[in-house]
MARMI-168428 format. One record per residue (C-alpha): x, y, z. Coordinates in nm, 4 decimals, padded with zeros to 6 digits. Example, Ala and Ser with C-alpha at 12.3 -4.5 7.8 and 13.67 -1.06 7.14 Angstrom:
BEGIN
> 01.2300 / -00.4500 / 00.7800
> 01.3670 / -00.1060 / 00.7140
//
This chain:
BEGIN
> 01.8862 / -08.7327 / 02.5604
> 01.6526 / -08.4619 / 02.6945
> 01.4040 / -08.5225 / 02.9667
> 01.0286 / -08.4557 / 02.9327
> 01.0686 / -08.1452 / 03.1488
> 01.3385 / -08.0036 / 02.9228
> 01.1274 / -08.0628 / 02.6120
> 00.8371 / -07.8689 / 02.7672
> 01.0672 / -07.5744 / 02.8453
> 01.2065 / -07.5772 / 02.4918
> 00.8581 / -07.5745 / 02.3380
> 00.7537 / -07.2819 / 02.5610
> 01.0642 / -07.0886 / 02.4617
> 00.9955 / -07.1489 / 02.0921
> 00.6330 / -07.0288 / 02.1285
> 00.7603 / -06.7126 / 02.3041
> 01.0104 / -06.6500 / 02.0248
> 00.7428 / -06.6862 / 01.7574
> 00.5112 / -06.4482 / 01.9452
> 00.7925 / -06.1859 / 01.9603
> 00.8711 / -06.2288 / 01.5902
> 01.2150 / -06.3728 / 01.6546
> 01.3706 / -06.6670 / 01.4867
> 01.4840 / -06.9569 / 01.7028
> 01.8061 / -06.8613 / 01.8737
> 01.6891 / -06.5043 / 01.9512
> 01.7685 / -06.3357 / 01.6180
> 01.5244 / -06.0837 / 01.4654
> 01.4004 / -06.1542 / 01.1100
> 01.5956 / -05.9756 / 00.8390
> 01.4243 / -05.6759 / 00.6717
> 01.2587 / -05.7597 / 00.3465
> 01.4565 / -05.6534 / 00.0434
> 01.1297 / -05.5989 / -00.1432
> 01.0904 / -05.2531 / 00.0187
> 01.3937 / -05.1141 / -00.1605
> 01.2307 / -05.0829 / -00.5069
> 00.9367 / -04.8972 / -00.3489
> 01.1692 / -04.6453 / -00.1809
> 01.3555 / -04.5927 / -00.5064
> 01.0270 / -04.5312 / -00.6901
> 00.9190 / -04.2764 / -00.4275
> 01.2504 / -04.0917 / -00.4593
> 01.2104 / -04.0824 / -00.8372
> 00.8594 / -03.9377 / -00.8020
> 00.9884 / -03.6662 / -00.5673
> 01.2597 / -03.5705 / -00.8130
> 01.0147 / -03.5557 / -01.1049
> 00.7649 / -03.3573 / -00.8962
> 01.0313 / -03.1061 / -00.7965
> 01.1308 / -03.0597 / -01.1592
> 00.7673 / -03.0011 / -01.2591
> 00.7187 / -02.7400 / -00.9856
> 01.0371 / -02.5608 / -01.0927
> 00.9122 / -02.5609 / -01.4502
> 00.5759 / -02.4163 / -01.3532
> 00.7447 / -02.1392 / -01.1529
> 00.9697 / -02.0590 / -01.4462
> 00.6661 / -02.0324 / -01.6763
> 00.4891 / -01.8077 / -01.4258
> 00.7960 / -01.5832 / -01.4070
> 00.7933 / -01.5564 / -01.7855
> 00.4299 / -01.4393 / -01.7676
> 00.5104 / -01.1465 / -01.5362
> 00.4961 / -00.8094 / -01.7096
> 00.6621 / -00.4739 / -01.6415
> 00.4216 / -00.2100 / -01.5081
> 00.4517 / 00.1447 / -01.3743
> 00.4838 / 00.2079 / -01.0010
> 00.5130 / 00.5266 / -00.7971
> 00.8746 / 00.6118 / -00.7135
> 00.7966 / 00.8783 / -00.4497
> 00.4921 / 01.0170 / -00.2693
> 00.2764 / 01.2375 / -00.4942
> 00.0144 / 01.4770 / -00.3583
> -00.3307 / 01.4981 / -00.5116
> -00.3367 / 01.7504 / -00.7963
> 00.0396 / 01.7297 / -00.8576
> 00.1756 / 01.7063 / -01.2099
> 00.3407 / 01.3724 / -01.2849
> 00.7063 / 01.3845 / -01.3888
> 00.9437 / 01.1134 / -01.5057
> 01.1224 / 01.1201 / -01.1690
> 00.7940 / 01.0283 / -00.9961
> 00.7762 / 00.6943 / -01.1775
> 00.9566 / 00.3610 / -01.1823
> 00.8720 / 00.0091 / -01.2997
> 00.8344 / -00.3364 / -01.1517
> 00.7254 / -00.6809 / -01.2726
> 00.3955 / -00.8361 / -01.1644
> 00.1572 / -01.1123 / -01.2731
> -00.0148 / -01.0251 / -01.5985
> -00.3690 / -01.0469 / -01.4550
> -00.3629 / -00.6803 / -01.3392
> -00.5523 / -00.5523 / -01.6450
> -00.5977 / -00.1979 / -01.5062
> -00.2282 / -00.1465 / -01.4369
> -00.0281 / 00.0743 / -01.6714
> 00.2360 / -00.1161 / -01.8762
> 00.5896 / 00.0187 / -01.8430
> 00.6147 / 00.0773 / -02.2192
> 00.3381 / 00.3404 / -02.1869
> 00.5121 / 00.5468 / -01.9205
> 00.5682 / 00.8434 / -02.1550
> 00.1913 / 00.8681 / -02.2081
> 00.1273 / 00.9525 / -01.8430
> 00.4089 / 01.2026 / -01.7891
> 00.2421 / 01.5442 / -01.7631
> -00.0878 / 01.4096 / -01.6279
> -00.2130 / 01.4947 / -01.2771
> -00.2754 / 01.2836 / -00.9696
> -00.6466 / 01.2538 / -00.8910
> -00.5678 / 01.1041 / -00.5484
> -00.2712 / 01.0903 / -00.3129
> -00.0161 / 00.8387 / -00.4423
> 00.2381 / 00.6698 / -00.2156
> 00.5826 / 00.5323 / -00.2923
> 00.5717 / 00.1738 / -00.4225
> 00.2057 / 00.1891 / -00.5262
> 00.1178 / 00.0291 / -00.8607
> -00.0272 / 00.2927 / -01.0900
> -00.3702 / 00.2575 / -01.2504
> -00.5193 / 00.4796 / -01.5194
> -00.8097 / 00.5798 / -01.2937
> -00.5668 / 00.7467 / -01.0520
> -00.4695 / 01.0070 / -01.3123
> -00.6347 / 01.2846 / -01.5081
> -00.5137 / 01.4883 / -01.8030
> -00.6921 / 01.7986 / -01.6744
> -00.5018 / 02.0352 / -01.4499
> -00.6784 / 02.1026 / -01.1188
> -00.6213 / 02.4721 / -01.1881
> -00.8720 / 02.5582 / -01.4561
> -01.1139 / 02.8298 / -01.5632
> -01.3258 / 02.7812 / -01.2505
> -01.0598 / 02.6652 / -01.0016
> -00.7556 / 02.8356 / -00.8498
> -00.4810 / 02.7429 / -00.6058
> -00.4422 / 02.9873 / -00.3161
> -00.2186 / 03.0034 / -00.0124
> -00.4057 / 03.0120 / 00.3167
> -00.2311 / 03.1272 / 00.6353
> -00.3552 / 02.9422 / 00.9419
> -00.2898 / 02.9768 / 01.3119
> -00.2879 / 02.7262 / 01.5959
> -00.6363 / 02.6625 / 01.7289
> -00.7995 / 02.7382 / 01.3946
> -00.7277 / 02.4033 / 01.2295
> -00.7903 / 02.0460 / 01.3507
> -00.5382 / 01.9323 / 01.6115
> -00.4232 / 01.6499 / 01.3833
> -00.3328 / 01.9029 / 01.1158
> -00.4197 / 01.8949 / 00.7478
> -00.2966 / 01.6672 / 00.4711
> -00.3015 / 01.6721 / 00.0929
> -00.6356 / 01.5426 / -00.0283
> -00.8356 / 01.6766 / 00.2675
> -01.1637 / 01.8466 / 00.1812
> -01.2184 / 02.1426 / 00.4125
> -01.4580 / 02.4267 / 00.4749
> -01.3111 / 02.7757 / 00.5111
> -01.4796 / 03.0073 / 00.7579
> -01.4159 / 03.3783 / 00.8029
> -01.4017 / 03.4517 / 01.1757
> -01.6474 / 03.7159 / 01.2911
> -01.5509 / 04.0289 / 01.4836
> -01.7671 / 04.2487 / 01.7045
> -02.1146 / 04.2564 / 01.5580
> -02.0039 / 04.0856 / 01.2368
> -02.0948 / 03.7133 / 01.2471
> -01.8698 / 03.4399 / 01.1038
> -01.9128 / 03.3644 / 00.7354
> -01.8590 / 03.0469 / 00.5350
> -01.6307 / 03.1327 / 00.2454
> -01.6509 / 02.7996 / 00.0656
> -01.5065 / 02.4510 / 00.0374
> -01.1502 / 02.3701 / -00.0663
> -00.9217 / 02.0736 / -00.1311
> -00.5767 / 02.0776 / 00.0303
> -00.3043 / 02.0360 / -00.2332
> -00.0079 / 02.0839 / -00.0001
> -00.0187 / 02.0164 / 00.3736
> 00.0632 / 02.3093 / 00.6028
> 00.4287 / 02.3729 / 00.6683
> 00.5842 / 02.6265 / 00.9069
> 00.6293 / 02.9610 / 00.7344
> 00.9388 / 03.0467 / 00.9367
> 00.8080 / 03.3979 / 00.9930
> 00.5179 / 03.5742 / 01.1521
> 00.1858 / 03.6256 / 00.9813
> 00.2533 / 03.9962 / 00.9458
> 00.0054 / 04.1051 / 01.2099
> 00.2023 / 04.0409 / 01.5258
> 00.1395 / 03.6661 / 01.5521
> 00.4246 / 03.4446 / 01.6721
> 00.6282 / 03.2869 / 01.3950
> 00.5959 / 02.9318 / 01.5262
> 00.2130 / 02.9501 / 01.5324
> 00.1666 / 03.0383 / 01.1650
> 00.1421 / 02.7708 / 00.8938
> 00.0471 / 02.7899 / 00.5315
> -00.1377 / 02.5512 / 00.3016
> -00.2049 / 02.5536 / -00.0706
> -00.5710 / 02.4898 / -00.1392
> -00.7796 / 02.4430 / -00.4514
> -01.0830 / 02.6737 / -00.4342
> -01.3564 / 02.8037 / -00.6618
> -01.2264 / 03.1015 / -00.8553
> -01.5273 / 03.3042 / -00.7460
> -01.4140 / 03.2665 / -00.3808
> -01.0516 / 03.3695 / -00.4336
> -01.0926 / 03.7360 / -00.3344
> -01.2798 / 03.6664 / -00.0111
> -01.0489 / 03.3804 / 00.0933
> -00.7236 / 03.5661 / 00.0271
> -00.8553 / 03.8755 / 00.2077
> -00.9542 / 03.6755 / 00.5165
> -00.6255 / 03.4850 / 00.5050
> -00.4217 / 03.8034 / 00.4832
> -00.5997 / 03.9386 / 00.7906
> -00.5633 / 03.6169 / 00.9925
> -00.9375 / 03.5619 / 01.0102
> -00.9678 / 03.2118 / 00.8615
> -01.0632 / 02.8959 / 01.0485
> -01.0630 / 02.5542 / 00.8800
> -01.3058 / 02.2661 / 00.9344
> -01.2164 / 01.9186 / 00.8035
> -01.5022 / 01.7644 / 00.6042
> -01.3435 / 01.4572 / 00.4439
> -01.0001 / 01.2999 / 00.4024
> -00.8472 / 01.1510 / 00.0887
> -01.0825 / 01.2962 / -00.1721
> -01.0331 / 01.2408 / -00.5421
> -01.0201 / 01.5221 / -00.7958
> -01.2847 / 01.4659 / -01.0593
> -01.2148 / 01.5189 / -01.4259
> -01.3023 / 01.8696 / -01.5391
//
């Protein structure tokens, strides 16, 4: 038979157990088995959701179309060949891109702008008109160090050609030009005693009326070049 003091201690211990969520005797309540159906339902939803996402991705892949891309760098004004082109698949919302099944239609056209490897090709980047026409000509211009911008010239640069003055003859602007090929070392002197390593040559598109004056000044090493604009586009002629 327990004493009144023992009964008080037992009641206090029971209240403490209830406050801590323990059953009498110190054991924690067992986890409810009702949570298991909820976990199973969540797992089922995740599986179904994953399948739906995979299906959507598969549909999107089916909607990708083959288009033309640039296989190697192409300078402005260059004629497009089959080796310049490749194909890749992209989302079908690129309405201005050229479909791969039309690649033969653009072989033989000309680049209106500089094109870089991997670039997706659009119709507006091409022209069917050769840059060399009745009023345009491509000429080689010999240039020397100190007479071109320090950064050099690049295809697509719009430049102004100036004939260097001598004695009482002032300098003369010969005309504007578009660089078709960037300067490369000639490997030989300019022909007038200049050092081989200082001479470079560039192919430039000029007005046909300026050809005589430009080639004469170039042949006599009297041309200086001023950069006006980079990355110009050749307009349709």
